[in-house]
N, C-alpha and C positions, 0 to 999 in steps of 0.2 A: 595432393589429395585435399578435397574440400571438406569443411566441417559439417557435422550433422546439424541441421537447422531444427531446433526444438519446436515441436508442433504445439504452439500455445493454444490454438483453437480447440484441439482435442482435449488437452488437459483441463481447460476451462469448462468444456462441455461435461466432462466426467464429474468435476467437483460440483458444478451447479446442479447436476442431477441428484447428487447426494444431499445438497442443501434443500432442494425442493422437497425431497422425501422427508427430511427432518422437519421442515416447516409445516408440511401437511400433517405429520404425526402430532406436533404441538397444537396445531389448529384443532385437530380432533379431540385433544385433551382440554380444549377451551381457551387456549392462549395463542392467538395468531401473532406471530412476530411483526413488529411495527417499527418503521424507520422514519424519522422526520429530518428533512434537509432544509437548511436556511441558506438562502442566496441573497447577499446584499450587493446591490449595484448590477451593472450589466456587462461585466467582463465576458467577452465571447467564449473564451476557453472554459471558464467556470460554468457558463450556461450549457455548454456541450456535455461537460462532465456530469452535471446535475441531471440532464435529460437522460443520459446513459444509465445513471444510477436508478432513476425512477423506472425505466423500461426493464432493467435487470430485476428489480424488486417484483414487478408485476409478473414476470415470467417465472419467478421462483415461488410465487404464492405468498410473498411478504407484503403486508400493508405498507403503503408509503404516502407521505404528504410532503409537498414542497412549499415552503414559505418564501415568496419572492418579495424582497423589500427594496425600496429605492436607495440609491447611493447616499442620499441625504439623511438616512435613518440615523438617529442619535444612539450613542452607546447605551444609555439607560433603557431606551426602547428595545434594543436588541437583547439586553440582559433580561428584561422582563419576559420576553418571548421564550428565551432559554429556560428561565425559571418555570414558566407555564408548562413547557414540554417535559421538564424534569419530573413534574408532578402528574403528568398525563398517564393513566394506567395502560392505555392501549399503545403507548410509544415505548420501545425498549432501547432504541438507539437514537441519539441526537448528534447530528453532524452539521457544523457550521463551515460552509465552503470558504476556503482561503484562496487568495488573499482578500482581506477586508479593506474598505476605504481607509485612507490614512488617519482620519480623525477618531477611529475606533481602535482600542488597544486589543490586539490579538491575544496577548497574555491574559487579560482580564476575562475575555470571552472563553478561552480554553479552560481557565480555572473555574468558570461558572457552570460548565457542563458537569452533571452528576457523574462521578467516576464509573458507576455501574451502567451508565448509558453512553459512555465515551467510546463509541465503536471505532474511532480513529486511533485510540491509544495515545492521545496527546496530553491528557491530564497528568500533572506531576505524580499523583498517587499511582497511576497505571505505569508511568515511565519508571518509577521506583520499583514497582513489582517486577517489571521486565529486567531491571538491573540485577536484582537479587535472585532471579529465577523462580519467583512465586507464580503459580498458575493464574491465568486470567486472560483478558482480551489482549491480543497482540497487534502491533501496527500493521496496517494492510499491505503496503508494498513490500517491506522486508519479509513478512510471513509468506507472502505470495512467492517471493524468490525461493524461500526454503521449500515450498510445495513443488515448484518447478524442478528443483534439483532432485528432490526425493522421488517424485513421480516419473522422472526421466531416468531413474536408476543410477544417478551420479553420486558416488560416495562423498561424504563431507568429513567424517571423523578422520583425524590425522592429516588432513590435507592442509596446504597453505592457501588461505583465502586472503585476497587483497581487495579492499573496498576503496574506491576512489570517490571521495566526497565525505563530508563530516556534518551534514545537516541533521537537525533534530528529527526530521520526518523520515529520512532514509538512511543516511550514512551511519550515524551513531547506533540506532537500533539494529541496523543490518549487522554491524560488527558484533553486537550482543547476541543476536540469534545464531550467528555462525559459531560463536564461542560455545553457546548452549549445545550445539551439535558436535562439539569437540574438534572443531577446526582450529588451526593456529592462525591468528588474524592480525593483519597489518592494515592500518588506515592511512591512506595518502590524501593530500589536500594541496591547496595552492602554494603552501610554503614548503612542501616536500622537496628536498634536493635530490637530483638524479632519479626522478620518478620512474623513468623507463627501466633503470636497473632494478628497482624494487618490484615493479609490476611484472617484469619478466621472470620473477621467481614464483608467480602465482599459479597454483593448480586451478583455482577458481578465481576469476576476476569479475567483480561486480562494479559497474560504472554508473555513477550518479553525480554528474558534474554540471549538467545543463548547458553544455557546449556542443553543438552539432558536429558530428564526425571527428571529434578531437582525438579519439583513440585509434591509432593505426597499427599495422602489424608489428612495428618495432617496439610496441609496448607489451606484446603478447608472447608468452612461451609456447613453442610448438605443442599442440595437443591440449592446450588449456581450455577450460570451460569459461565462456565469456557471456555474462548476463548484462544486458543493456537496459538500464532503467530510464534512460533519457527519452525525451520527446520534444523535438525542436522543429519550428517552422523555418525552413531555409529560405534564402532569397528568391529562389525559383518557385516558392509556394509549396514545395513538397515537404512532407514530414520525414524527419530523420532522427535516429538515435544519437547518443553520445559516441557511439562506435562507428567507424567507417566500415560498414557491413561487408561491402564487396571486397575490400582489402583484407580485413581480418579473417573472413571465412576461409581464406586460402591457407591459413596457418593454424587456426583454432581447431580443437577437437569437437566442441559443441558451441553453438551460438544461438542467441535469441534474436528473432527479427523485430523490427520496429517499423510500423505499428503491428499489433497482433499477438503480443505475448504478455509482457509484464503489465501493460495498461489494463487489459481485460481481467488479468489475474488479480490486480489490485481491487477492482470493483467486486470480484468474486469473494475476496477475503472480507470485504465490507459486509456482504450478504451473510457470510459465515459468522462474523462477529455479531451481527444483529440477531441471528438465530440463537447463538450462544448466550447473548444477553437476555433473550426471552426465556431460554431454558433455565438460566440462573434465577431470574425473577420468579418463574413458576415454582422452582424448588424452594425459594425463600418463603413464598406465599404458603406452600404446602406445609412447611415446617412450623408455621405460627400456630 
């Protein structure tokens, strides 16, 4: 029996309609949500992401501006732009596209974004809030995965969730959000011994390793939910996830396709965070 392939396009369409409605309501109240994206250099993948984000903003009724800077841009110049956007009243979200050129400290740039405009949830203040369960902006990809599970009617509470990958962007915050939803969580990584034995215990398997088609059916418990966060350009030029889709779909209960699910959902959560940041800014202004 083949797995249910989760319809990412339908889920994304539903959520973006809700975001568009909320953005329109805020705009009627005099505060149009605004997102500024900074792209340093000419990394092709980053350029595609930025273009997709700008298009998604336009469709959702969110104001957006893209600041394209040459790869030779100095750190001080970039930090000055971040500071300017932090103070801009029409901008509610500031996103610096990673990776940055080697001569610029990513840590310094992440720390420079105002926490209330940090729609990526990379700033240490927001990461700390996530850790202690304080309400606030959530990281885009992990929160997108939670939306996929919930809107697909997949129970999380009480289930054993295994996350493969421990990055600051996906793996660690993913584990935190699954814990928030009352899952029992295990994190696997490159030093995990007997990984297949661990992952085969998972009711929900979230894969974020950055290695094309690494996860085959022998990593997966029959009937498990498999969420593939990966996006890899293979030698034949085709895009593939971290999961060997054709192999794993024969054993999994639910599976996400790549491309077409977690990627578009990540951008959707960015839009949601921008609208949330605008709403919070509006509320703060009203309370003064």
